[in-house]
C-alpha positions as a Markdown table, in Angstrom:
| # | Residue | x | y | z |
|---|---|---|---|---|
| 1 | Unk | -9.2 | 7.8 | 7.3 |
| 2 | Unk | -12.7 | 6.5 | 7.6 |
| 3 | Unk | -15.8 | 7.1 | 5.2 |
| 4 | Unk | -18.2 | 9.1 | 7.3 |
| 5 | Unk | -21.7 | 8.2 | 6.3 |
| 6 | Unk | -23.0 | 11.6 | 8.1 |
| 7 | Unk | -20.8 | 13.7 | 5.8 |
| 8 | Unk | -21.7 | 11.5 | 2.6 |
| 9 | Unk | -25.7 | 11.4 | 3.7 |
| 10 | Unk | -25.4 | 15.0 | 4.0 |
| 11 | Unk | -23.8 | 15.8 | 0.6 |
| 12 | Unk | -24.8 | 13.6 | -1.5 |
| 13 | Unk | -27.5 | 10.7 | -2.4 |
| 14 | Unk | -26.4 | 7.4 | -0.8 |
| 15 | Unk | -26.8 | 4.5 | -2.8 |
| 16 | Unk | -25.9 | 1.6 | -0.6 |
| 17 | Unk | -22.6 | 0.1 | 0.8 |
| 18 | Unk | -21.0 | -2.6 | 3.0 |
| 19 | Unk | -18.2 | -3.4 | 5.3 |
| 20 | Unk | -16.5 | -6.9 | 4.7 |
| 21 | Unk | -13.5 | -9.1 | 5.0 |
| 22 | Unk | -12.7 | -10.0 | 1.1 |
| 23 | Unk | -10.9 | -13.3 | 1.0 |
| 24 | Unk | -9.9 | -12.7 | -2.5 |
| 25 | Unk | -9.0 | -8.9 | -2.2 |
| 26 | Unk | -11.4 | -8.5 | -5.2 |
| 27 | Unk | -14.3 | -6.1 | -5.5 |
| 28 | Unk | -16.6 | -6.1 | -8.6 |
| 29 | Unk | -18.4 | -3.1 | -9.9 |
| 30 | Unk | -20.5 | -4.3 | -12.8 |
| 31 | Unk | -24.0 | -4.3 | -14.5 |
| 32 | Unk | -26.1 | -7.1 | -13.3 |
| 33 | Unk | -25.6 | -9.4 | -16.2 |
| 34 | Unk | -22.1 | -8.3 | -17.5 |
| 35 | Unk | -20.7 | -9.7 | -20.0 |
| 36 | Unk | -16.8 | -8.2 | -19.7 |
| 37 | Unk | -14.4 | -10.9 | -19.7 |
| 38 | Unk | -11.2 | -9.5 | -17.6 |
| 39 | Unk | -8.9 | -12.1 | -19.0 |
| 40 | Unk | -5.2 | -11.7 | -18.9 |
| 41 | Unk | -6.0 | -8.9 | -16.3 |
| 42 | Unk | -2.8 | -9.1 | -13.4 |
| 43 | Unk | -4.0 | -7.2 | -10.3 |
| 44 | Unk | -0.1 | -6.8 | -9.3 |
| 45 | Unk | 0.5 | -4.6 | -12.5 |
| 46 | Unk | -3.0 | -2.7 | -12.6 |
| 47 | Unk | -4.8 | -2.8 | -9.4 |
| 48 | Unk | -8.0 | -1.6 | -11.6 |
| 49 | Unk | -9.5 | -3.4 | -14.8 |
| 50 | Unk | -12.2 | -1.9 | -16.4 |
| 51 | Unk | -14.4 | -3.1 | -19.5 |
| 52 | Unk | -17.4 | -1.5 | -20.7 |
| 53 | Unk | -20.2 | -3.2 | -18.5 |
| 54 | Unk | -17.6 | -3.8 | -15.3 |
| 55 | Unk | -14.8 | -2.9 | -13.3 |
| 56 | Unk | -12.3 | -5.0 | -11.0 |
| 57 | Unk | -11.0 | -3.4 | -8.2 |
| 58 | Unk | -8.2 | -4.7 | -5.9 |
| 59 | Unk | -9.2 | -4.2 | -2.3 |
| 60 | Unk | -7.6 | -4.9 | 0.8 |
| 61 | Unk | -7.3 | -8.8 | 1.5 |
| 62 | Unk | -9.4 | -10.4 | 4.4 |
| 63 | Unk | -6.3 | -10.9 | 6.8 |
| 64 | Unk | -5.4 | -7.0 | 6.8 |
| 65 | Unk | -8.9 | -6.2 | 7.5 |
| 66 | Unk | -12.1 | -5.3 | 6.4 |
| 67 | Unk | -12.8 | -3.0 | 3.2 |
| 68 | Unk | -15.5 | -0.5 | 3.6 |
| 69 | Unk | -17.3 | 0.4 | 0.5 |
| 70 | Unk | -20.0 | 2.9 | -0.6 |
| 71 | Unk | -21.6 | 3.7 | -3.6 |
| 72 | Unk | -23.0 | 7.5 | -3.9 |
| 73 | Unk | -24.5 | 9.8 | -6.8 |
| 74 | Unk | -22.1 | 12.2 | -8.2 |
| 75 | Unk | -20.6 | 14.7 | -8.9 |
| 76 | Unk | -18.7 | 13.9 | -5.5 |
| 77 | Unk | -15.0 | 14.1 | -4.3 |
| 78 | Unk | -14.6 | 12.6 | -0.9 |
| 79 | Unk | -11.8 | 14.2 | 1.4 |
| 80 | Unk | -9.0 | 12.3 | 1.7 |
| 81 | Unk | -9.2 | 9.9 | -0.7 |
| 82 | Unk | -7.0 | 9.3 | -3.9 |
| 83 | Unk | -9.0 | 9.2 | -7.3 |
| 84 | Unk | -8.0 | 5.6 | -8.4 |
| 85 | Unk | -10.3 | 5.3 | -11.4 |
| 86 | Unk | -12.4 | 7.7 | -13.7 |
| 87 | Unk | -14.1 | 6.2 | -16.7 |
| 88 | Unk | -17.5 | 5.1 | -17.9 |
| 89 | Unk | -19.8 | 1.9 | -17.4 |
| 90 | Unk | -22.9 | 0.9 | -19.3 |
| 91 | Unk | -25.6 | -0.9 | -17.1 |
| 92 | Unk | -28.0 | -3.5 | -18.8 |
| 93 | Unk | -30.5 | -1.5 | -16.7 |
| 94 | Unk | -30.3 | 1.3 | -14.0 |
| 95 | Unk | -28.9 | -1.4 | -11.3 |
| 96 | Unk | -25.3 | -1.7 | -10.6 |
| 97 | Unk | -24.0 | -4.7 | -8.6 |
| 98 | Unk | -21.3 | -4.9 | -5.9 |
| 99 | Unk | -19.7 | -7.8 | -5.0 |
| 100 | Unk | -16.7 | -10.1 | -4.2 |
| 101 | Unk | -16.2 | -13.8 | -5.5 |
| 102 | Unk | -17.4 | -15.5 | -2.4 |
| 103 | Unk | -20.4 | -13.2 | -2.0 |
| 104 | Unk | -19.8 | -11.9 | 1.3 |
| 105 | Unk | -20.6 | -8.7 | -0.4 |
| 106 | Unk | -23.6 | -8.9 | -2.8 |
| 107 | Unk | -25.2 | -5.6 | -3.4 |
| 108 | Unk | -27.4 | -4.6 | -5.9 |
| 109 | Unk | -28.4 | -1.0 | -6.0 |
| 110 | Unk | -30.9 | 0.8 | -8.0 |
| 111 | Unk | -29.1 | 3.9 | -9.7 |
| 112 | Unk | -30.5 | 6.9 | -11.5 |
| 113 | Unk | -29.4 | 5.8 | -15.2 |
| 114 | Unk | -28.0 | 3.1 | -17.2 |
| 115 | Unk | -24.9 | 5.0 | -18.7 |
| 116 | Unk | -22.7 | 6.6 | -16.1 |
| 117 | Unk | -19.3 | 8.3 | -15.2 |
| 118 | Unk | -17.5 | 6.4 | -12.8 |
| 119 | Unk | -15.0 | 7.5 | -10.2 |
| 120 | Unk | -13.3 | 5.0 | -7.7 |
| 121 | Unk | -11.7 | 6.7 | -4.7 |
| 122 | Unk | -9.3 | 4.7 | -2.2 |
| 123 | Unk | -7.0 | 4.9 | 0.4 |
| 124 | Unk | -4.3 | 3.0 | -1.2 |
| 125 | Unk | -3.2 | 3.0 | -4.8 |
| 126 | Unk | -3.2 | -0.8 | -4.9 |
| 127 | Unk | -5.4 | -2.6 | -1.9 |
| 128 | Unk | -7.7 | -0.1 | -0.6 |
| 129 | Unk | -9.5 | -0.5 | 2.7 |
| 130 | Unk | -11.8 | 2.4 | 1.9 |
| 131 | Unk | -13.6 | 2.8 | -1.6 |
| 132 | Unk | -16.2 | 5.1 | -2.5 |
| 133 | Unk | -17.7 | 4.8 | -6.0 |
| 134 | Unk | -19.4 | 7.7 | -7.5 |
| 135 | Unk | -21.7 | 7.5 | -10.4 |
| 136 | Unk | -22.8 | 10.7 | -12.4 |
| 137 | Unk | -25.7 | 9.6 | -14.6 |
| 138 | Unk | -25.0 | 10.4 | -18.4 |
| 139 | Unk | -28.4 | 9.3 | -19.8 |
| 140 | Unk | -30.2 | 12.0 | -21.8 |
């Protein structure tokens, strides 16, 4: 399964995306000035760890191939991918950062609101090579 950007663009608003090899197999989805501490997180036990303003996502490591990630406006449910996480994220402003520890991926995406329902879909429960992040604005 590969992410089809043409299908995404036709069905929802595309905020942005990237394809890269992630040395550490970690993707961070966060408020640009996140204060969450993920101390104690064990990715071998929980592939995704969420705080109030950030989410750590285990992804495929560089040796296994590149990771494709896209962020779209919801509601949206991609075909062929498994729901890995559903929750809420509070951004300090309507901007979402998606990055890895080495800044190979370093996206700052303007989004529709500061408080969002977030769903993360992937092609594997523990180390996805395909990720779709869906944000649904909850601001009133």
